[in-house]
C-alpha positions as CSV (number, residue, x, y, z in Angstrom):
1,M,104.1,75.4,112.4
2,V,103.4,77.6,109.4
3,P,99.9,78.6,110.6
4,F,101.3,79.7,114.0
5,A,104.4,81.5,112.6
6,L,102.9,83.1,109.5
7,G,99.2,83.3,110.4
8,P,99.1,87.0,111.4
9,L,101.0,87.9,108.2
10,I,98.6,85.9,106.0
11,L,95.6,87.4,107.8
12,S,96.9,90.9,107.3
13,L,97.6,90.4,103.6
14,C,94.1,88.8,103.1
15,L,92.4,91.7,104.9
16,S,94.3,94.2,102.8
17,L,93.0,92.5,99.7
18,L,89.4,92.6,101.0
19,T,89.3,96.2,102.1
20,N,88.4,99.0,99.6
21,N,89.7,101.9,101.6
22,K,93.2,103.0,100.7
23,A,94.0,104.2,104.3
24,S,93.0,100.8,105.6
25,Q,95.2,99.0,103.1
26,I,98.2,101.2,103.9
27,T,97.7,100.4,107.6
28,L,97.6,96.7,107.0
29,I,100.6,96.8,104.7
30,I,102.6,98.7,107.3
31,G,101.5,96.1,109.9
32,S,102.7,93.3,107.5
33,V,106.1,95.0,107.1
34,L,106.4,95.3,110.9
35,Y,105.5,91.7,111.3
36,G,108.0,90.7,108.7
37,G,110.7,92.6,110.5
38,F,109.7,91.1,113.8
39,F,109.7,87.6,112.3
40,I,113.2,88.0,110.9
41,H,114.5,89.3,114.2
42,F,112.8,86.6,116.2
43,Y,113.9,83.8,113.8
44,G,117.5,85.1,113.7
45,G,117.6,85.0,117.5
46,L,116.2,81.5,117.7
47,F,118.3,79.8,115.0
48,Y,121.4,82.0,114.5
49,R,122.3,84.2,117.5
50,S,121.5,81.6,120.2
51,P,120.6,78.2,118.7
52,S,119.4,75.4,120.9
53,P,117.6,72.1,120.3
54,Q,114.3,73.8,121.5
55,S,114.5,76.6,118.9
56,G,111.9,75.0,116.7
57,I,109.3,75.4,119.5
58,G,109.9,79.1,119.4
59,L,108.2,79.2,116.0
60,L,104.9,78.3,117.7
61,F,105.1,81.5,119.7
62,I,106.0,84.0,117.1
63,G,102.4,84.5,116.1
64,F,101.2,84.8,119.7
65,Y,103.9,87.3,120.6
66,S,103.0,89.5,117.6
67,L,99.3,89.7,118.6
68,R,100.0,92.6,121.0
69,V,100.8,94.8,118.0
70,M,98.8,93.1,115.2
71,V,95.4,93.2,116.9
72,P,95.5,97.0,117.3
73,I,96.6,97.4,113.7
74,W,93.7,95.2,112.6
75,C,91.3,97.2,114.7
76,I,92.6,100.5,113.3
77,A,92.3,99.1,109.8
78,A,88.7,98.0,110.5
79,F,87.9,101.5,111.9
80,L,89.4,103.1,108.8
81,S,87.5,100.9,106.4
82,R,84.1,101.9,107.7
83,D,82.0,104.0,105.4
84,P,81.6,107.6,106.6
């Protein structure tokens, strides 16, 4: 489940290592922090606030639910990393 749950975070961190533009790196790091907060909130809801036997399946969907925010952040970072 790690690729599904932490895939967007790992992708953002790898992209921030590969980009040379400081604005792009800052955008990706802000996206990583937002994803970390979303992950903690979602994980807490699944396993602590309303636990159920099917909570583990929710880990499969964390990455998919975050794509609504992460894809625009990746696009903005790609736009900022272009050479002028």
